[in-house]
N, C-alpha and C positions, 0 to 999 in steps of 0.2 A: 504494500500500500504506500503510494507516494504521499508525502506531506505537502501541504500548501499548494494543492492542485486546483486551479480554477478552470472550470469548463465553460467555454464560450459557445453559446447556442446561436448559430447563424443560419442563414439559408444556404448552407454549404458553399462557401466561397471557393474560388480557386486559390490555392495556397502555394506560394513560390518561396523556395529556400535558396537564398543567395541574391545579392544585389548588384552583380556585375552585368555586363552587356546581355548575356542570356536571360538573366532574371528581370532586369528592368524593362527591356524591350518586350518580353513576354507579358509583363504586367500591363503595359500600355495597350497592347493588342487585345488582351482579355477584357480590359475595361472598355475599350472602344466597341467590343462586341456585346457589351451589356452585363458582363459578369461582375459580381463583387469580388474584389481581389485583396488578399493579404500577402504582403511581401515581408519575409523574415530575413533580417540581415545582421551579420555579426560585425563586419567591418563597415566603415563609411561607404555610402552608396557609390557605385562605379566599379567596385572590385579592383583587382590587380591591374586591369587594362587602364583604368583612369588614375589610380593612386600610385602604383609602383612600376608599371611596365610600359604600355604603349604610349600614353600621353607624356610621362616624364622622359622616357628614353628618346622619343622623337624630338622633344623640345631640346634636349641636350645635343642631339645630332645637328639640329638646326643651328644652334649656337656654334658648334664646332665647324660646320661648313662655312659659316660667315667669317670665322677666324677673327673675331673681335679682339682688339688689344687696347688697353690692358685687360687681362682676364682674371677674374676672381672666382674660384670655384664655390666658395661658401655662399657668396651673393647669388651666383647662378643657381645653385641648388635650392636656395630659399625661394627664388622666383619660380623655379620649376614646381616645388611642392605647393606653393601658393596657387599656381595655375591648376594643379591637380585638385586641390581642395575646392577651388572655385567651380571647377567642372562638376565635382561631386555635389556641391550645393545646388547647382543648376538642375542636376538630375533629381535631387530630392524635391525641389520646388515644382518641377514638372509632374512628378508622381503625385504629390499632394494636391496640386491643382486639378488633377484628373479624378481625385476622390479615392485614391488607393491607400489602404491602411498599411502603415509601416510599423513593424514591430522589431525593436532591437533585441537581439538574442541569438541563440543557437537553435536551429530546428532539426528535428529528427523524426523519422517515420514511426508511427505507433501502429495501432490496429488498422485494418483496411479502412481507408477514407479518413484517417486521422493523422494530425501532425502535432507533436509535442514541442512547445517553445519554452526554452529555458532562458529567462531574462538575466541580465548582468547581476541582478540582485539575488539570483537563485530561485526566484518564483517560477513555478511551472504552470503553463497554460496548455490546455488541450483544445485544439481546433478541429472542427469537422471540415472536410474538404471534398468538393465535388471532383476536383482534379488536383494533382500535385505535380509541381515541377521542381526538380533538383538542379540547381545551377551554382554549385559551390566552388567551382574553379579548380586551380592547381597551384602548386608552390614550387620553388626551385628545388631540384634534387641535390642532395648533398652526398659526398663521399665520406665513408667512415673515418678515413685518415686525413680528411681535409674539411673539418667542420667549420663553417663560418663563425667568426667571433665578433663581427661588426666593426673591427678596428683594422686588422691587417688582412685577414682572410674574409672575403666579402661575397655575399650573394648579391644579385643585382638590385633587390629592394633596399639593400643596405648602402648602396652607392650614394643615395641622396642625403646621407648624414655626413659625408666627407666634407671637411673644412679646407683641406689643401689638396692641390693636384698631385696625384701620385708621381713621384720622380721616375719610377720604373714599375709598370704594371704588367704582371704576368696573367694572361687570360687563358684559362684552361677550358677548352671546348671551342671548336671552330665552326659550329652551326650558326644559325641566324643571329642569336643573341651575342655569341662570342665575337663574330665578325663585326657586327654593328658597333659594339662597345670598343673593340680594338681600334677600329677606324676613327671613332669619335675622340677617344682619349689621346690617340696619337696626334690628331689635328689640333687638339687643345694644348699639346706640348709635352705629353708624357712619352718616355721611352716605353715601347710596347713589345712584349714577346707573346706570340700566339701559339699555344700548344695544341696540336691537332693529332688525334689518334688515327686519323685517316691520312691518305697520301696527298690530300689537298684541302683547302678551305672550302666551306659550304658544300659538303659532300652530297647533300640531298638536292642541290640545285642543278640547273643545266650546266654541263661540264664546260662549255664554251664561256658561259657567263662567269662561272667560278674562276676560270683561268684569267679573265680580265681583272677580277678583284685581286687575285693573288699577284698578278703582275703589278698592279697599282700599289699594293702593299709593299712589295719588294723595292720598287722604285722610291717609295716614300721613306723607307727605312724601318718598316715594321718587320721584325724577325719572325718568320713563320717556321715552326718546327714540326714538319710533317712526320707521320708514322711514329709519334711520340705520345705515350700514355702516362698520365700522372699517377704515381702511387700514393703520394702524400704531400701535404703542405703544412708547414708549421711556422709559427711566429718566432722571430729571433729578437735580439735586443734592439735592433734598429730596422727591422724589415721582415721578410719572409724567406723561407727556403723551400723550394719545390723539388721533390725527388721523383724522377721518372722510374718506370719499372725496369729499365735497363741500367739503373744505377747513376745516370747522369743527374747533376743537380743544377738548379737555376736560382740565383739570388735576385731579389727584387725588394721594392718597398711595400708593395701590396699585391694581392692575388685576387682575381675575380673568378669565381666558380660559375661556369656556364655550361653545365653538363646535362641539361634537360630539365624536365619538370615531372612531378608526380602528383596524382590527383588528391584533392581534399574529399575523400570518401569514407574516412574512418568515423566511427561513432555516429553514423546516420541511421542506424537500424536497417541497413539494406538487406542483410541476410535474413533477418526475421520477417521482413516484408516481401521476400521473394524477388528482390532486384538482383539480377546477375551482374557480376563484374568480371573483367578478364584477369589474366595472371598478373598484370601490373596494377590492378585496383581500379582501372577505368570502368565506368558504367557502360554496359552494352546497350546500344539503342539502334532502332531501325531508321529509315530515311524520313520518318515523321516524328522522330525523337521519342517514340515509345520505348519503355523499358520492358522487362519480362513480367512486371507486376501490373495488373489491370489498373488503369487510372493514374499511373505514375509515369511521368516523363522526365527526361534529363536533357540538359543543353549545356554547351560550352566546353571548357577545358576539362571538366570532370569526366567527359565522355571520350576524350582523346581522338575525336574524329579528325579535326584539323584545328590546331590550337591557334586560332585567329579570332580576334574580337568580332570581325564581320561574320564569321561562321557561327559563333556563339549567339549573336543577335538573331541571325536567320533561323537557327534551330529553335530559339525561344519563340519567335513569331509563328513558325510552322506548328510547333507543339500546341500552342493555344488555339490556333485555327482548327486543328484537328480535334482537340479536346472539346471545343465548343460547337462543333458541327459546321464549321465554315468550309469554304472551298480551299483545298490544299494542293500545293505543288510540292511534291517531296524534294528533299535536298538533293541537288545534283552537283557532285564535286567537280565535274568537268567544267562547270560554269563559275567556279570560285577563282577569283584573281587574288594574287598575293604579291607582296613586295618585301625585299630585303633592303633596308635603308642604309646601305653602304654608300660610298661616293666613288663611282656612280651607283645609282640604285639598280636593282634587278627586279623586274616585274614579270610575272608569268600567269598564264591561264591555259587550261585545256591540256591536250596531249603533249607529250614531251619527246625530246630527242631519244631518250631511252626506249619509249614506246615504239618509235620508228625503227630503231636499231634492232630491237629484239623481235620485231614482227607482229606485236600486238596491235599496232596501227599500220594500215597500209595507205601510203600516200607519198607526198613529196614535201620537201623543205627548201626554203631559200633563206640565206643569211646575208643581210646587207649591212656592211660597216657604216657607221655614222660619219666617218671622216670625209665622205663624199658629199655630205649634206651642207648646203650653203649656210644655214643658220648655225650649224655646229662649227663651221670654220670661223664665223663671226665671233662666236663665244669661246673659241679656243678649246672646244671639246675634241679630245683626241682618242678617248677610249669609249667603246660602246658599239652596239649593233641592234638591228631588228631582225628577228627570226620568225618566220611564219610557216605553219604546217597546214596543208590542205589535203583533203581526201582524193584518192586517185581518180575515181570516175566522176564524181559530182563536182569536184573542185571547191567543196565547201570548206571554209576556214575552220580548223579543228583545234588549233592551239597557237600560242605565240609566246615569245620571250623578247623583252625589251631591256637593254642595258644602256642606261642613259641618265643624266641628271633629270629629275622629275619623271622617272619611268612610272612611278605610282600614278601619275596623271595620264600618261600616254597609254597605259594599258586599258583604260576604260573603253575606248571605241573598239578595241580588239576583243574585249570581253563581250560587248554587244554583238560583234560579228559572230563569235562562237555560239553564244546563246540563241541568236536569231537565225543561225544557220545560213549566214550570208556566204556567197561564193567569192572567190578571189577577184573575179571580174567586177562584182558589185562593190566590193571594197575599193578596188582600183578606180572605179568610175565616180566615187564620191569626192567632191571638191575638198581640197586642203589649202590652207593659207601658204603663200610663198613670200618670203622664206620662213619655214617652220620645221621643227623637228618632226612634227606629225606628218610632214610630207614624205618622210622615209617609210611610214606605214603604207601609204598608197603605192609608193615606188616598189616596195617589196611585193605587194600584191600584184602589181603589173608584171613582175618577173615570174609569177606563177601562171600567167596566161598561156593557154594552149592554142596554137594556130590550127584552124580547121584544115583538114586534109593533110 
């Protein structure tokens, strides 16, 4: 028997656990569809995307790319955290304006159709729920022998408390997070060593794109240590010491652990509720975000589908439309565009070079370097390209890679082309501004034209 348990009798609202993009976007959709909505959140609204990840990291990268001098990291970090808090407050105001009930605390599944909320005071409340969405996000993964201490050994959420620019930053992990921070801190003035367990940086990205970034890093003076796996990291009197599994050691002033994420799915009552998780703890969902338990949905990083804020938000919206009987278009990963915010940026959508090389996609590819683009010449852009994939018979655009400054903006028309099944000729026939970087999108499409006969 639980003590101090208040039972709230409602008309069975939708109950959402987690206030990140998956949670708050789902809440807005559910409210727009006429449902009563209760959103339970442990951290300030916005989740890691707003508070410690996407918003802060891209703000830091923007500062680094502008190369402002003089530079003060403490002041910059305060501005970044203030920006994140302001965004969080805007989200709260929007949810409250829509009439969504916000409960601070920890939510966990109870009996079918029930969510228990544990407030910061310890008070427990039991909510009835017509549908439940779990959107609890993820956190940085830590190595047993390299636990972050918030001072010398850092996870990326801990970067925002730094007062001084690291003299020598060792970044362990060469995926998206590691590459982005390596580039940003080097541009800000830190000496950077990037430790990669694979043979190149950004091993999950297009190989040609990753090679551009590696070439840029090496020219700039970022030391990339390929095929090197960290065994441990420990603080010393005046810095850190990283030991690799082959016995080599690297000395620095700080180390950033960027070795992936793990889901926040502990202590949610998932097993008792019949919600299946995979071997890593991520919640298993289908394309409309249903879990294995009736009436229970999940969205965002806790599902491990694609750990992007945009995907979390879309999963949240889809789940509520499905739960409340609205028209639903299931999540289609081929239509998801993503960006690595290095300098230059890498943006991708749809099928990949690997799909073409291994035969899972049958079609053609063209890669057009940016150095022939007039606007690129004007702006001194030397690194980058546009790569397009089209299907063999129909000539429909099926995928794209853009490596360029502001590739995150240039990928949008190509995402439309993939989603709307435009042909290469249709994309080529669409007007572009001259001179513009987007002109290379149309030029690449023209090179996919097939002459009759």
